[in-house]
N, C-alpha and C positions, 0 to 999 in steps of 0.2 A: 828608518829609511837608510838605504845604502846607496852611495853614489860612487861610481867608478869613473876615474878620469885616466885614460890611457895615454901613453907616451906621445902618440901621434896627435893627440888633442891639446897637449900642453904648450904653452908659450912662456917666455920669460917675463911677460907683462903682469904686474901686480898693481892694483889701485887701492888706495885708502879712501873709504867712503863714509859718509855720515848722514843721518836723517833724524828729523824730529817727528815723532808720532803725533797724532791729533791730541793725545793725552798730555803732550808736553815733554814726554820722556825722550831723551837723546840716545841714539844708538850709533855705534861705530862699527865699521866692517872692513874686512880685508877681502878684496875680490881678486881671484886668480882668473885672468882672462884666458879663454880657450880659443883654439882655431875654429873658425866657422866660415863657410862659403860666403863670399861677398853678395851673392844673389839673395841671401836671406835677410839682408839689411835694408831698411827703408830709407836711411839717410836722415837728414834733419838734425835737430839738437838732441834727440833722445838716443842715448848709447844703448843699442839693442844687441850688442855682441853677446855671445855665450860666455858665461862666467859661473864660477862657484864662489859664493860669498859666505864667510863666517862672520856672524854678528855678535856683538857684546854690548854691555852697557857702558864700557869705558875702554880707553886704549890699553890701560894696564891689564884689564881682564883678558883682552885679546893677546897681548904680549905673553901673559902667563900661559894661555892655552897653546900658542904656537911654540913657545920656548920649551914647554913640557913635551911636545911632539918631537922637537929636534933632539932633546935630551934622550928620549926613548930610542930614537933612530941611531944616535951615536953609541948607545949602549948595546944595541942589538948585534947579533953575529951575522 
């Protein structure tokens, strides 16, 4: 799957999320919140804003993934 997020959709908001599956496994995520029209949101306690979330089994795993991406970006021309 390929996901494109364009400049106009990006926001500076990032959320750290975690969930425990029915199997008992814990997952950690980094959600990049995107711009979306307020008319699309139902309100209430459920955060239904648009986001792209990267999931992993530990904070360390996510840090390694994101650090690797930053390192590649720094090395690119």
